[in-house]
C-alpha positions as CSV (number, residue, x, y, z in Angstrom):
1,M,40.8,83.7,60.8
2,T,44.0,85.1,59.3
3,R,46.2,82.6,57.7
4,P,49.7,83.3,56.2
5,A,50.7,82.9,52.7
6,G,53.8,81.0,51.6
7,A,52.5,77.5,51.6
8,A,55.6,76.3,49.8
9,S,58.0,77.6,52.4
10,S,55.8,76.1,55.1
11,A,55.9,72.7,53.4
12,L,59.6,72.8,53.1
13,A,60.3,74.1,56.6
14,V,59.8,70.8,58.4
15,P,62.1,68.6,56.2
16,A,64.7,71.5,56.1
17,F,64.7,71.8,59.8
18,F,64.8,68.1,60.3
19,A,67.8,67.9,58.0
20,L,69.5,70.6,60.1
21,K,68.6,68.9,63.3
22,T,69.7,65.5,62.0
23,I,73.1,66.8,60.9
24,A,73.5,68.5,64.3
25,G,72.4,65.4,66.2
26,L,74.7,63.2,64.2
27,A,77.6,65.5,64.7
28,V,77.0,65.6,68.5
29,I,76.7,61.8,68.6
30,K,79.8,61.4,66.4
31,F,81.9,63.8,68.5
32,S,80.7,62.3,71.8
33,A,81.4,58.8,70.6
34,R,84.8,59.7,69.2
35,Y,86.2,62.0,71.9
36,L,84.6,60.5,75.0
37,T,85.0,57.0,76.5
38,V,81.9,54.8,76.5
39,E,81.5,55.7,80.2
40,G,81.9,59.4,79.3
41,F,79.3,59.0,76.5
42,T,76.9,57.5,79.1
43,V,77.4,60.5,81.4
44,F,76.9,62.9,78.5
45,S,73.8,61.1,77.3
46,Q,72.1,60.9,80.7
47,F,72.6,64.6,81.5
48,F,71.6,65.5,77.9
49,L,68.3,63.6,78.4
50,L,67.8,65.4,81.7
51,S,68.2,68.7,79.8
52,V,65.7,67.7,77.2
53,L,63.1,66.8,79.9
54,L,63.7,70.0,81.9
55,N,63.5,72.1,78.7
56,L,60.0,70.7,78.1
57,I,58.9,71.2,81.7
58,S,60.3,74.7,81.8
59,A,57.2,76.0,80.0
60,G,54.9,73.9,82.1
61,G,54.3,71.3,79.4
62,I,51.7,73.5,77.6
63,Q,53.3,73.4,74.2
64,N,50.6,71.2,72.6
65,G,47.8,73.0,74.3
66,L,49.1,76.4,73.3
67,I,49.5,75.3,69.6
68,R,45.9,74.0,69.8
69,Q,44.6,77.3,71.3
70,A,46.4,79.4,68.8
71,A,45.1,77.2,65.9
72,V,41.4,77.5,66.9
73,A,41.6,81.2,68.0
74,K,39.0,83.3,66.1
75,D,41.2,86.4,66.2
76,L,44.5,87.8,67.4
77,A,43.0,88.9,70.7
78,E,42.4,85.3,71.6
79,V,45.9,84.5,70.5
80,R,47.1,87.2,72.8
81,K,45.2,85.7,75.7
82,A,46.7,82.3,75.2
83,H,50.1,83.9,74.8
84,D,49.8,85.8,78.1
85,A,48.4,82.7,80.0
86,A,51.4,80.7,78.8
87,F,53.8,83.2,80.2
88,A,52.1,83.3,83.5
89,I,52.4,79.5,83.7
90,W,56.1,79.6,82.7
91,A,56.9,82.2,85.4
92,A,55.4,79.9,88.1
93,T,56.8,76.7,86.6
94,S,60.4,78.0,86.4
95,L,60.4,78.5,90.2
96,F,59.1,75.1,90.9
97,V,61.5,73.4,88.6
98,C,64.7,75.2,89.5
99,V,64.4,75.1,93.3
100,P,63.7,71.3,93.8
101,V,66.3,70.3,91.2
102,A,68.9,72.5,92.9
103,L,68.1,70.9,96.3
104,L,68.2,67.4,94.9
105,H,71.2,67.7,92.6
106,R,73.2,65.0,94.3
107,P,70.5,62.3,94.2
108,I,69.7,63.2,90.7
109,A,73.3,62.8,89.6
110,I,73.6,59.5,91.4
111,L,70.4,58.2,89.7
112,L,71.7,59.2,86.3
113,T,75.3,58.2,86.5
114,G,75.8,56.2,89.6
115,S,78.1,58.9,91.1
116,P,77.7,62.4,92.7
117,Q,80.9,63.6,91.0
118,D,79.2,65.8,88.4
119,S,76.2,66.8,90.5
120,A,77.1,70.5,90.4
121,V,76.0,70.7,86.8
122,V,72.4,69.7,87.6
123,P,71.3,73.2,88.9
124,W,72.9,74.9,85.9
125,I,71.0,72.7,83.5
126,S,67.7,73.5,85.2
127,F,68.5,77.3,85.2
128,L,69.3,77.3,81.4
129,C,66.2,75.2,80.7
130,A,64.0,77.7,82.6
131,A,65.6,80.6,80.7
132,A,64.7,78.8,77.5
133,G,61.0,78.5,78.3
134,P,59.9,81.5,76.2
135,S,61.4,79.8,73.1
136,L,58.7,77.1,73.4
137,I,56.0,79.6,73.9
138,Y,56.9,81.8,70.9
139,G,57.4,78.7,68.8
140,S,54.1,77.3,69.8
141,V,52.2,80.5,68.9
142,L,53.9,80.7,65.5
143,A,53.2,77.0,64.8
144,G,49.5,77.3,65.9
145,R,49.0,80.2,63.5
146,Q,50.4,78.0,60.8
147,R,53.8,79.8,60.5
148,P,56.1,76.8,60.7
149,A,58.8,78.5,58.7
150,A,59.1,81.3,61.2
151,S,58.9,78.9,64.2
152,L,61.6,76.6,62.8
153,A,63.9,79.3,61.6
154,A,64.1,80.6,65.2
155,Q,64.8,77.2,66.5
156,G,67.3,76.5,63.8
157,I,69.5,79.5,64.7
158,G,69.5,78.5,68.4
159,L,70.3,74.9,67.4
160,L,73.3,76.0,65.3
161,V,74.8,78.1,68.1
162,G,74.2,75.4,70.8
163,T,75.6,72.6,68.6
164,A,78.7,74.6,67.7
165,G,79.5,75.2,71.3
166,A,78.8,71.5,72.2
167,L,81.0,70.2,69.4
168,T,83.9,72.5,70.5
169,L,83.7,71.2,74.0
170,L,83.2,67.6,73.0
171,H,86.4,67.9,70.9
172,M,88.1,68.9,74.1
173,G,86.7,65.9,76.0
174,D,84.4,68.1,78.2
175,A,81.1,66.2,78.4
176,I,79.6,68.4,81.1
177,G,80.4,71.7,79.3
178,A,79.0,70.3,76.1
179,V,75.7,69.6,77.7
180,L,75.5,73.1,79.1
181,A,76.4,74.6,75.7
182,F,73.8,72.6,73.9
183,T,71.2,73.5,76.6
184,A,71.9,77.2,76.1
185,G,71.0,77.2,72.4
186,P,67.2,77.6,73.0
187,V,67.8,80.7,75.1
188,L,68.8,82.4,71.9
189,T,65.8,80.9,70.1
190,G,63.6,82.7,72.6
191,G,65.0,86.1,71.7
192,I,64.5,85.5,68.0
193,G,61.0,84.1,68.5
194,W,60.1,87.3,70.4
195,V,60.9,89.4,67.4
196,M,58.9,87.1,65.1
197,V,55.8,87.1,67.3
198,R,56.0,90.9,67.6
199,R,55.7,91.0,63.8
200,M,52.3,89.3,64.1
201,A,51.1,92.6,65.8
202,L,49.2,90.9,68.6
203,P,46.9,93.5,70.3
204,A,47.8,94.8,73.7
205,R,46.3,93.0,76.6
206,E,43.0,94.5,77.6
207,P,43.2,96.4,80.9
208,G,41.8,94.2,83.7
209,G,41.5,91.3,81.3
210,K,41.3,88.0,83.1
211,L,43.4,85.0,82.1
212,G,41.9,82.6,84.6
213,E,39.9,80.5,82.2
214,E,42.7,80.3,79.6
215,I,45.3,79.4,82.3
216,R,43.0,76.7,83.6
217,L,42.7,75.2,80.1
218,L,46.4,75.3,79.5
219,L,47.0,73.8,82.9
220,R,45.0,70.8,81.9
221,Y,47.4,70.2,79.1
222,S,50.2,71.0,81.6
223,G,48.9,68.4,84.0
224,A,48.6,65.8,81.3
225,F,52.2,66.5,80.3
226,V,53.6,66.4,83.9
227,I,51.9,63.0,84.5
228,T,53.1,61.5,81.3
229,A,56.6,63.0,81.3
230,S,57.3,62.2,84.9
231,T,56.0,58.6,84.5
232,T,58.0,58.1,81.4
233,S,61.2,59.7,82.7
234,L,61.1,58.0,86.1
235,A,60.3,54.6,84.6
236,M,63.1,54.9,82.0
237,F,65.7,56.3,84.4
238,G,64.8,53.5,86.9
239,L,65.0,50.8,84.1
240,R,68.4,52.1,83.1
241,Y,69.5,51.9,86.7
242,V,68.4,48.3,86.9
243,Y,70.0,47.5,83.5
244,R,73.3,49.1,84.5
245,Q,73.4,47.1,87.7
246,D,72.8,43.8,85.8
247,F,74.9,44.4,82.7
248,G,77.3,47.3,83.4
249,V,77.9,50.8,82.1
250,K,79.2,49.7,78.6
251,A,76.0,47.7,77.9
252,L,74.0,50.7,79.0
253,G,76.0,52.9,76.6
254,F,75.0,50.6,73.7
255,W,71.3,50.8,74.8
256,L,71.6,54.6,75.0
257,V,73.1,54.8,71.5
258,G,70.0,52.9,70.1
259,N,67.7,55.1,72.2
260,R,69.5,58.4,71.0
261,I,69.3,57.4,67.3
262,S,65.6,56.5,67.8
263,D,64.8,59.8,69.4
264,M,66.6,61.7,66.7
265,N,64.8,59.5,64.1
266,A,61.4,60.2,65.6
267,Q,62.0,63.9,65.7
268,L,60.9,64.1,62.0
269,T,57.5,62.7,63.0
270,A,57.3,64.9,66.0
271,L,58.1,68.0,63.9
272,F,55.5,67.0,61.4
273,M,52.9,66.4,64.1
274,L,53.5,69.7,65.9
275,Q,54.1,72.0,63.0
276,I,51.7,70.6,60.4
277,F,49.3,68.0,61.7
278,L,48.2,69.4,65.0
279,P,47.3,72.9,63.8
280,A,45.5,71.6,60.7
281,F,43.6,68.8,62.6
282,A,42.6,71.2,65.4
283,A,41.1,73.6,62.9
284,S,39.3,70.8,60.9
285,A,35.6,71.5,60.5
286,D,34.2,68.0,61.0
287,N,35.0,64.3,61.6
288,A,35.2,63.4,57.9
289,S,37.9,66.0,57.2
290,G,39.7,65.2,60.4
291,R,39.8,61.5,59.5
292,R,41.2,62.3,56.1
293,I,44.0,64.3,57.7
294,V,44.7,61.5,60.1
295,V,45.0,58.8,57.3
296,R,47.2,61.0,55.2
297,S,49.4,61.9,58.1
298,F,49.7,58.3,59.1
299,A,50.9,57.3,55.7
300,V,53.5,60.1,55.6
301,A,54.9,59.5,59.1
302,T,55.0,55.7,58.8
303,I,56.6,55.7,55.4
304,A,59.2,58.2,56.5
305,M,60.1,56.0,59.5
306,A,60.2,52.8,57.4
307,V,62.5,54.4,54.8
308,L,64.9,55.6,57.4
309,M,65.1,52.2,59.0
310,A,65.5,50.4,55.7
311,V,68.4,52.8,54.7
312,F,70.2,52.2,57.9
313,A,69.6,48.4,57.8
314,T,71.2,48.1,54.4
315,A,74.7,49.0,55.8
316,P,74.7,49.5,59.6
317,G,78.4,49.0,59.8
318,F,79.0,51.9,57.4
319,F,76.7,54.3,59.2
320,I,78.1,53.4,62.6
321,H,81.6,53.9,61.3
322,T,80.8,57.1,59.6
323,F,78.5,58.8,62.2
324,L,79.6,57.1,65.5
325,S,82.7,55.0,66.1
326,D,83.7,51.4,65.4
327,K,83.5,50.7,69.2
328,Y,79.7,51.0,68.8
329,L,79.4,48.3,66.1
330,P,77.8,46.0,68.8
331,A,75.0,48.6,68.9
332,A,73.8,47.8,65.4
333,V,71.1,45.5,66.5
334,P,69.8,47.9,69.2
335,I,69.7,50.7,66.7
336,I,67.8,48.7,64.1
337,A,65.4,47.4,66.8
338,Y,64.6,50.9,68.0
339,M,64.1,52.2,64.4
340,A,61.7,49.3,63.8
341,G,59.8,50.4,66.9
342,D,59.7,53.9,65.5
343,V,57.7,52.6,62.5
344,F,55.0,51.5,64.9
345,R,55.5,54.5,67.2
346,A,54.3,56.8,64.4
347,S,50.8,55.6,65.0
348,A,50.9,56.2,68.7
349,M,52.3,59.7,68.2
350,L,49.5,60.4,65.8
351,A,46.9,59.1,68.2
352,L,48.4,61.3,71.0
353,Q,48.1,64.5,68.9
354,V,44.5,63.6,67.9
355,A,43.6,63.3,71.6
356,L,45.3,66.5,72.5
357,A,43.7,68.4,69.6
358,R,40.3,67.2,70.7
359,R,41.0,67.8,74.4
360,K,40.7,64.1,75.3
361,L,43.4,64.5,77.9
362,L,42.6,61.3,79.8
363,Y,43.1,59.3,76.6
364,A,46.4,61.0,76.0
365,I,47.6,60.3,79.6
366,G,46.5,56.6,79.3
367,L,48.2,56.2,75.9
368,E,51.6,57.6,77.0
369,T,51.8,56.1,80.5
370,G,50.3,52.8,79.2
371,T,53.0,52.5,76.5
372,V,55.9,53.1,78.9
373,L,54.5,50.8,81.6
374,L,54.0,48.1,79.0
375,F,57.6,48.6,77.9
376,A,58.8,48.4,81.5
377,V,56.9,45.1,82.2
378,I,58.1,43.5,79.0
379,M,61.7,44.6,79.6
380,L,61.8,43.5,83.3
381,I,60.5,40.1,82.2
382,G,62.8,40.1,79.2
383,I,65.9,40.7,81.4
384,K,65.6,37.1,82.6
385,L,64.7,35.7,79.1
386,F,66.8,37.8,76.7
387,G,69.6,39.3,78.9
388,P,71.1,42.5,77.5
389,S,68.7,42.4,74.5
390,A,65.7,43.0,76.7
391,P,65.2,46.7,75.9
392,Y,65.2,46.1,72.2
393,V,62.6,43.3,72.4
394,A,60.5,45.5,74.7
395,Q,60.7,48.5,72.3
396,V,59.4,46.6,69.3
397,T,56.8,44.6,71.1
398,A,55.3,47.5,73.1
399,Q,55.2,49.9,70.2
400,A,53.6,47.3,67.9
401,A,51.0,46.4,70.5
402,V,50.1,50.1,71.0
403,A,49.9,50.8,67.3
404,I,47.5,47.9,66.7
405,S,45.3,49.0,69.6
406,T,45.1,52.6,68.4
407,W,44.1,51.6,64.9
408,I,41.4,49.2,66.2
409,I,40.0,52.1,68.2
410,F,40.2,54.4,65.2
411,W,38.3,52.1,62.8
412,R,35.7,51.2,65.4
413,T,35.0,54.9,66.2
414,G,34.8,55.5,62.4
415,R,31.8,53.3,62.3
416,T,30.2,54.9,65.3
417,S,28.1,58.1,64.9
418,G,29.4,60.9,67.0
419,S,32.9,59.4,67.5
420,T,34.4,60.5,70.8
421,M,37.9,60.2,69.4
422,L,37.5,62.6,66.5
423,R,34.6,64.8,67.5
424,T,35.2,68.5,67.1
425,S,35.3,70.3,70.4
């Protein structure tokens, strides 16, 4: 199996891209908080989250499966087969994403913002996300072949262009235009990724070569993603609707700030998992080496999340004033609570990637949907007990419970011969 040189650049790629993404994310949050009203920030955040979801769906939710297949491929011919199967799925998925979203644009806008006023933007978001699908495919192929520097370089250029457009429009007070500009960035990433994948010199597809088996395998990952993403998104959008009805748009805005900071914070762990952990773990030869990779990765991810939380907690007022706006000072507790949840969330993210690498897709579905359903139950009960603080209590409690459960399973399977959790496929 051919592996690239340049281990140093690969090791530096993840923190370098995370730094870039953090700066871009903080700039977007700062500009949206400063130049938009709290209500405008809520509209921007809800449509932004929709674009993130549709961007992932645009490639059929096969990113993890494609990375895994590229990592375990014996030669470039197998990589080519996975690549072509992914594009076949993307072509079909784009149609099934764009048409329903376009037809349901008014109900979607009402669900997100409580008003159909900006519903015309919804089909445009879905179109741009579909056009960005190849960026996920090329990035996954590069990551699977352990070329994170190339994968993240392409993403970085698209991120810079999209962020520049979004910041310009936010400065003008245009929340909707900013969402579209940011969503368009990955389209450029796809073009750059195409050039980089071509440099790998994948062989031409064999005439008459059949992709059915590879498509079916990737569709299993796609199915797992669709179930988990739809369950998570519908549950969270529904919970935000209930929360807005009970406590108002401003309280929802404070919750969304905490949620946005948490998502940006967790991106470091997600990048590490996809670019470094998943390819290495998928290619591990046996359970012993796999468990060593898991333990090391847990330490890295958890310590990173804990350090970020500790730094913010030392002076939340300073960071909110610097990167947000003083009107978001009441969101200090939500932000800290969500960052505390991220410390526990690192374990669940690790367990999810283990399950995906070992093709334990039912376990992955159960883990993701179980976490969000546990969060929902705790939050709905907490609304009566804790009022507006219910989401923050639910976040820490649910993530801690899931983390403890995953590590109990990990250590128990470690004492069992032929562990189903870490067995090499």
